[in-house]
C-alpha positions as CSV (number, residue, x, y, z in Angstrom):
1,M,-38.3,3.9,-11.4
2,T,-41.1,1.6,-10.8
3,V,-44.3,2.7,-9.7
4,L,-47.2,0.6,-8.4
5,T,-50.8,1.8,-7.7
6,V,-52.8,0.7,-5.0
7,E,-56.4,1.2,-5.9
8,V,-59.0,0.2,-3.1
9,P,-62.0,-1.1,-5.0
10,N,-65.6,0.6,-4.1
11,T,-63.6,3.9,-2.6
12,T,-61.7,6.8,-4.0
13,T,-58.4,5.4,-2.4
14,H,-55.6,5.2,-4.8
15,Y,-52.1,6.2,-4.5
16,P,-48.5,5.6,-5.6
17,L,-46.0,3.2,-4.7
18,K,-43.0,4.7,-6.0
19,I,-39.5,2.4,-5.6
20,E,-36.0,3.7,-7.0
21,K,-32.3,3.9,-5.8
22,G,-31.6,7.8,-5.1
23,L,-35.2,8.8,-4.3
24,M,-34.5,10.5,-1.1
25,A,-32.8,13.3,-3.1
26,H,-36.1,14.2,-4.9
27,V,-38.7,14.0,-2.0
28,A,-39.6,17.4,-2.2
29,E,-40.3,17.3,-5.8
30,E,-42.5,14.0,-5.1
31,I,-44.4,15.9,-2.3
32,K,-45.1,18.9,-4.7
33,N,-46.8,16.5,-7.0
34,V,-49.3,15.2,-4.5
35,Y,-49.6,18.5,-2.0
36,T,-50.1,21.9,-2.8
37,N,-50.1,23.7,0.8
38,K,-47.2,24.7,2.8
39,K,-47.3,23.2,6.2
40,I,-45.7,19.7,6.8
41,V,-45.2,17.8,10.1
42,M,-42.3,15.3,9.6
43,I,-41.7,12.4,12.3
44,T,-39.1,10.1,12.7
45,D,-36.9,8.9,15.4
46,T,-33.3,9.3,16.8
47,N,-31.3,6.8,14.5
48,V,-33.2,7.7,11.3
49,H,-32.7,11.5,12.2
50,Q,-29.1,10.8,12.5
51,L,-28.9,9.8,8.9
52,Y,-31.8,11.7,7.1
53,G,-33.6,14.0,9.3
54,A,-31.8,17.2,9.1
55,K,-31.0,16.9,5.4
56,L,-34.8,16.1,4.4
57,E,-36.0,19.0,6.4
58,Q,-33.7,21.3,4.9
59,Q,-34.7,19.8,1.8
60,L,-38.5,20.7,2.3
61,T,-37.6,23.9,3.5
62,D,-35.3,24.8,0.4
63,S,-38.7,23.9,-1.4
64,G,-40.6,26.3,0.1
65,F,-42.3,24.2,2.7
66,E,-42.8,25.2,6.3
67,V,-41.7,22.1,8.2
68,K,-41.8,21.1,11.8
69,L,-39.6,18.1,12.8
70,L,-40.4,15.9,15.6
71,V,-38.0,13.1,16.8
72,L,-38.9,10.4,18.9
73,E,-37.5,7.6,20.4
74,A,-36.3,4.5,18.4
75,G,-37.7,1.3,19.2
76,E,-41.0,-0.4,19.6
77,Q,-41.6,1.1,23.0
78,T,-42.8,4.5,21.4
79,K,-45.6,3.1,19.4
80,S,-47.8,3.9,22.6
81,I,-50.7,6.0,23.7
82,T,-48.1,8.1,25.4
83,S,-46.2,8.9,22.2
84,L,-49.4,9.5,20.3
85,M,-50.9,12.3,23.0
86,G,-47.4,14.1,22.7
87,I,-47.6,13.9,18.8
88,Y,-51.2,15.3,19.1
89,S,-49.9,18.3,21.5
90,E,-47.3,19.1,19.0
91,L,-49.7,19.3,15.9
92,T,-52.0,21.2,17.8
93,A,-49.2,24.1,18.9
94,F,-48.2,24.0,15.0
95,N,-51.8,25.0,14.0
96,L,-52.1,21.8,11.6
97,T,-55.2,22.0,9.8
98,R,-57.0,19.1,7.9
99,S,-55.6,20.6,4.9
100,D,-51.8,20.0,5.9
101,L,-49.6,17.2,5.7
102,L,-47.7,14.8,7.9
103,I,-44.6,12.7,6.7
104,A,-43.5,9.2,8.5
105,L,-39.8,9.2,8.1
106,G,-38.5,5.8,9.5
107,G,-39.4,2.4,10.1
108,G,-42.5,0.3,10.9
109,V,-42.9,2.0,14.4
110,I,-43.0,5.3,13.1
111,G,-44.8,4.7,10.1
112,D,-47.7,2.7,12.0
113,L,-47.4,5.8,14.7
114,V,-47.8,8.4,12.6
115,G,-50.4,6.7,10.3
116,Y,-52.6,6.5,13.4
117,A,-52.2,10.1,14.2
118,A,-53.1,11.2,10.5
119,A,-56.2,8.7,10.6
120,T,-57.5,10.4,14.1
121,Y,-56.2,14.2,14.6
122,L,-59.0,16.2,12.9
123,R,-60.6,13.2,11.9
124,G,-58.2,12.7,9.4
125,I,-55.3,14.5,7.6
126,A,-53.0,13.3,4.8
127,F,-49.7,11.7,5.5
128,V,-47.0,10.2,3.1
129,Q,-44.8,7.0,4.4
130,I,-41.1,7.0,3.7
131,P,-39.8,4.1,5.1
132,T,-36.3,3.5,5.8
133,T,-36.0,-0.3,6.7
134,L,-36.5,-3.1,4.8
135,L,-39.5,-4.5,6.8
136,A,-40.9,-1.1,6.3
137,Q,-40.5,-0.7,2.8
138,V,-41.7,-4.6,2.0
139,D,-44.9,-4.5,4.2
140,S,-45.8,-1.9,6.9
141,S,-45.8,0.9,4.8
142,V,-48.3,-0.4,2.2
143,G,-51.9,-1.3,2.6
144,G,-53.0,1.2,5.0
145,K,-53.1,-0.4,8.7
146,V,-51.8,1.9,11.3
147,A,-52.0,1.3,15.3
148,I,-50.3,1.5,18.3
149,D,-49.8,-1.2,20.7
150,L,-51.1,-1.7,24.2
151,P,-49.2,-3.3,27.2
152,E,-51.4,-6.4,26.6
153,G,-50.8,-6.7,22.9
154,K,-49.3,-5.3,19.5
155,N,-51.6,-3.0,17.2
156,L,-54.8,-3.8,19.6
157,V,-55.5,0.2,18.9
158,G,-55.4,1.1,15.1
159,A,-57.4,1.9,11.8
160,F,-57.4,1.5,8.2
161,Y,-56.0,4.9,6.9
162,H,-54.1,4.7,3.6
163,P,-51.1,7.2,2.9
164,I,-51.4,9.5,-0.2
165,L,-47.9,8.6,-1.3
166,V,-45.1,6.1,-0.1
167,L,-41.5,6.7,-1.4
168,I,-39.1,4.0,-1.1
169,D,-35.5,4.2,-1.6
170,P,-33.3,1.0,-1.4
171,N,-30.5,2.9,-1.0
172,V,-31.4,3.6,2.6
173,L,-31.2,0.1,3.5
174,Q,-27.3,0.6,3.2
175,T,-27.0,2.0,6.7
176,L,-29.1,-0.8,8.3
177,T,-27.2,-3.4,10.6
178,D,-27.0,-7.0,9.4
179,S,-29.5,-7.6,12.3
180,A,-32.0,-4.8,10.9
181,F,-31.6,-6.3,7.4
182,N,-32.4,-9.6,8.3
183,D,-35.1,-8.5,10.4
184,G,-36.9,-7.5,7.2
185,M,-35.8,-10.6,5.4
186,A,-38.2,-12.4,7.9
187,E,-41.4,-10.5,6.3
188,V,-39.6,-11.1,2.7
189,I,-39.8,-14.9,3.3
190,K,-43.5,-14.6,4.7
191,Y,-44.5,-13.3,1.1
192,A,-42.6,-15.9,-0.6
193,S,-43.9,-18.9,1.9
194,I,-47.5,-17.9,1.1
195,Q,-47.8,-17.3,-2.4
196,N,-45.0,-17.7,-4.5
197,I,-42.4,-20.6,-4.7
198,N,-40.5,-19.3,-7.7
199,F,-39.5,-16.0,-5.4
200,F,-38.9,-18.5,-2.4
201,H,-36.1,-20.3,-4.7
202,Q,-34.7,-16.8,-5.9
203,L,-34.3,-16.1,-2.0
204,A,-32.5,-19.2,-1.4
205,S,-30.1,-18.6,-4.0
206,Y,-28.8,-15.5,-2.6
207,Q,-25.3,-16.4,-0.6
208,S,-24.9,-12.8,0.9
209,R,-26.9,-9.7,1.9
210,E,-24.9,-8.1,-0.7
211,A,-26.3,-10.7,-3.4
212,V,-29.9,-9.4,-2.2
213,M,-28.9,-5.7,-2.8
214,A,-27.7,-6.2,-6.2
215,E,-31.7,-6.9,-6.9
216,I,-33.1,-5.2,-4.0
217,E,-35.8,-3.4,-6.5
218,Q,-37.0,-6.4,-7.8
219,V,-37.2,-8.0,-4.4
220,I,-39.2,-5.1,-3.0
221,E,-41.3,-4.8,-6.0
222,C,-42.4,-8.4,-5.8
223,C,-43.4,-8.0,-2.1
224,C,-45.2,-4.7,-2.6
225,S,-47.2,-6.3,-5.8
226,M,-48.4,-9.2,-3.4
227,K,-49.5,-7.0,-0.8
228,R,-51.1,-4.5,-3.2
229,D,-53.2,-7.5,-4.8
230,L,-54.3,-8.7,-1.3
231,V,-55.0,-5.0,-0.1
232,Q,-57.0,-4.4,-3.2
233,A,-59.1,-7.9,-2.8
234,D,-59.5,-7.4,1.1
235,E,-58.9,-3.9,2.3
236,K,-60.4,-4.6,5.6
237,D,-58.5,-7.7,6.7
238,T,-61.5,-10.4,6.6
239,S,-60.6,-13.0,4.2
240,E,-57.5,-13.2,1.8
241,R,-55.4,-10.4,3.2
242,M,-55.0,-12.4,6.6
243,L,-52.6,-14.6,4.3
244,L,-50.4,-11.7,5.3
245,N,-50.4,-12.6,8.9
246,Y,-48.5,-16.1,8.5
247,G,-46.5,-16.5,11.6
248,H,-47.8,-13.3,13.2
249,T,-50.1,-15.4,15.5
250,V,-47.4,-16.4,17.6
251,G,-45.0,-13.8,16.7
252,H,-47.3,-11.0,18.4
253,A,-47.7,-12.9,21.2
254,I,-44.2,-13.4,21.6
255,E,-43.4,-9.8,21.0
256,A,-46.1,-8.7,23.5
257,F,-44.8,-11.5,26.4
258,Y,-41.3,-10.0,26.2
259,H,-42.6,-6.5,26.0
260,Y,-41.4,-5.6,22.6
261,K,-37.7,-6.1,23.9
262,G,-36.8,-10.0,23.9
263,Y,-37.2,-10.3,20.2
264,T,-37.6,-8.0,17.4
265,H,-40.7,-8.0,15.1
266,G,-38.9,-10.2,12.2
267,Q,-37.2,-12.7,14.8
268,A,-40.8,-12.9,16.8
269,I,-42.4,-14.0,13.3
270,S,-39.6,-16.2,12.1
271,I,-40.4,-17.9,15.3
272,G,-44.1,-18.1,14.7
273,M,-43.8,-19.2,11.3
274,I,-41.9,-22.2,12.3
275,A,-44.0,-23.1,15.5
276,I,-47.4,-23.0,13.6
277,N,-45.8,-25.3,10.7
278,R,-44.5,-27.6,12.9
279,L,-47.8,-28.2,14.3
280,T,-49.6,-28.1,10.9
281,E,-47.3,-30.4,9.4
282,A,-47.7,-32.9,12.6
283,A,-51.4,-32.6,11.8
284,G,-51.1,-33.5,8.2
285,I,-52.2,-30.3,7.2
286,S,-48.8,-28.9,5.5
287,R,-46.9,-30.8,3.2
288,K,-44.4,-33.5,5.2
289,G,-41.0,-31.8,4.9
290,S,-42.3,-27.9,4.8
291,T,-41.2,-27.1,8.1
292,A,-37.6,-28.1,7.5
293,V,-37.6,-26.1,3.9
294,V,-38.6,-22.8,5.6
295,K,-36.5,-23.1,8.6
296,A,-33.5,-23.5,6.6
297,L,-34.1,-20.1,4.5
298,L,-35.2,-18.3,7.9
299,E,-32.0,-19.7,9.4
300,Q,-30.0,-18.7,6.1
301,Y,-30.7,-15.1,6.9
302,H,-29.8,-15.6,10.5
303,L,-33.1,-15.4,12.0
304,P,-34.1,-17.2,15.1
305,T,-36.3,-20.2,14.6
306,E,-37.0,-21.3,17.9
307,L,-37.8,-19.4,21.7
308,A,-34.7,-19.5,23.6
309,D,-36.7,-20.9,26.4
310,P,-39.7,-23.0,25.1
311,A,-41.1,-23.1,28.9
312,D,-42.1,-19.6,28.1
313,Y,-44.6,-20.9,25.7
314,A,-46.9,-21.4,29.1
315,D,-47.5,-17.6,29.4
316,I,-46.9,-16.6,25.7
317,L,-50.1,-18.8,24.6
318,P,-52.9,-17.1,26.5
319,L,-51.8,-13.7,24.8
320,I,-52.7,-15.3,21.6
321,K,-56.9,-14.8,22.5
322,L,-56.1,-11.2,22.0
323,D,-55.2,-11.7,18.2
324,K,-57.6,-9.4,16.4
325,K,-58.1,-12.6,14.1
326,N,-60.1,-14.1,17.0
327,I,-63.6,-13.7,15.7
328,H,-66.7,-15.1,17.6
329,N,-64.0,-17.2,19.4
330,T,-62.7,-18.6,16.1
331,L,-59.1,-17.9,15.3
332,N,-58.1,-17.6,11.8
333,V,-54.6,-18.9,11.5
334,V,-52.5,-18.7,8.3
335,V,-51.1,-22.2,7.4
336,L,-49.5,-23.7,4.5
337,N,-50.5,-26.2,2.3
338,E,-47.1,-26.3,1.3
339,V,-44.2,-23.7,0.6
340,G,-45.6,-21.3,-1.7
341,A,-49.5,-21.9,-0.9
342,A,-51.2,-20.6,2.2
343,K,-54.7,-20.8,3.4
344,L,-56.8,-20.2,6.5
345,L,-57.7,-22.5,9.0
346,K,-60.6,-21.7,11.5
347,T,-59.4,-22.8,14.9
348,D,-59.0,-21.8,18.5
349,S,-56.2,-20.9,20.9
350,D,-56.1,-24.8,22.1
351,F,-54.6,-25.6,18.8
352,F,-51.5,-24.2,19.8
353,G,-51.1,-26.4,23.3
354,P,-48.4,-28.7,21.8
355,L,-46.0,-26.0,21.5
356,L,-45.9,-26.4,25.5
357,K,-43.9,-29.8,24.8
358,G,-41.4,-27.9,23.2
359,H,-39.8,-29.8,20.3
360,D,-41.8,-33.1,21.2
361,I,-44.6,-32.6,18.8
362,K,-46.1,-36.0,17.2
């Protein structure tokens, strides 16, 4: 088993990330190591429930826990204030106290939503992340960012609130569709693009999903280690941690414009990475040819790199002004000096204007 520890400087916050194939069979044992009370509310979605929900509920019950299972509709639309209010009502009805526990069993939507519920219910209760998608395992379950979406934009209501434990079982990825798996690979490629050229070449060497899965524990560990280091250096996302948002400034705006239905998160940030890199390469900020290199790797994992209709940028770009990295009318955009080395560029939303011209960026 690989065990990484996240330790947030100047706080008492520290928690383990455990990565091991077959870990789902030992969840109750792992929970007992960090939680001594009995009541647990486990929240999942309809897709994950069919695969793991009932089995994990039974495992916890057999270990002496009193468990309430909540099953929400799958999809980004669930990450809403309406869902949050429903969760609060269920927690109250179950008489959950500040000494009890929430478990988030699912992908990024469930992890973010349950994490925000944990951060705000009774001013904060403990929760455990059990991510079941590649995207959640390498990114959203780590680092303590929890949030819900508003109609105006993604993750606009949230908090920094860390789990007490993250349990990552790579075996659960076998049940993902190819599309969902590739969605997670967008975040994996992001990590390699911003900070690790050797990892980038490693990803390019894989010729199939099976090849990735043969080394999946190492892939997940590499991503989680990078995120841990950035979180420990900058928990509140004011400097180095912003590098994790490569492609997200445009990507989040794309998701919001299409009401979280047109493109998945991974697809949107894939398009966003190429959009920003095309701009910065044209401006002489990014090394010449870097866009083509990143684009080729994204397309190797069957990810889109262009909007189906570039004319939509006319309505997408105004949403960038709602980006959380827009501070004092200055937008902190993540750009590549070269593949494997990123930096922050202070600019404004007008920087993205050339995208309105589609491919004709000079």
